[in-house]
Phi, psi and omega in degrees: 000345179297336181278353181286148174281163176303323179295319178294319177298317178298320179296319178297313179298317178301319180295320179295314181296318181295327183274346186289132174230136181274134175237121181265091179223083186271147174253160181288343181282137176283143177291157177299150182304323180297322178293319178299316179298321178295320179294316179296319178298318177300321177296325178295330181269353183296142179289147177230143178290147182305318182300325183288336186241351187292339180284349180273102182273332178214159182083178183260127187277345180261124179231132180237140178235132180241122181241142174276139180303134177078003182282158176298323180298318179295318179298317179295317179296321180299315179298312181297317180293321178298317178297316182294320178297319178297318177299316181295322179296319178296316178299317180296317179298317178299316179294321180296319178295318178296319178296319180296318177296318179298316178299317180297316180294325180294325181284339184282000000 
C-alpha cells in the first residue's frame, strides 16, 4: 500500500467504511490487551471533521477510555455519564422551550 497515491488510499478507506457493518455479538471474554491497544490506535488515526476538532486550541482532542467489564471504574463512569446525559436532556428541553417561545413571539 506504500505505493498507493493519497487518492488511492482515500478510495480504499472509503470502500472499507462503506462496506462496514456493525454486528453486536459480544462474548464474556475480554480481548487481549494488545487487541485493545490496536483498536485504540485505529481510533487515533480515524478521520475527524474539522468542525468537531477546531475548538481544541491546546491539548489532545481525542480521548479514549477503556474499562473492564464489572470494574468499579466502569460502575463509577456509568453513574457519572447517566447523570450528565440527564443534565444535557434537561438543558436541551429548556432550549427547545425557549426556541418555541421565540418562534411564537416572532410570528406575533
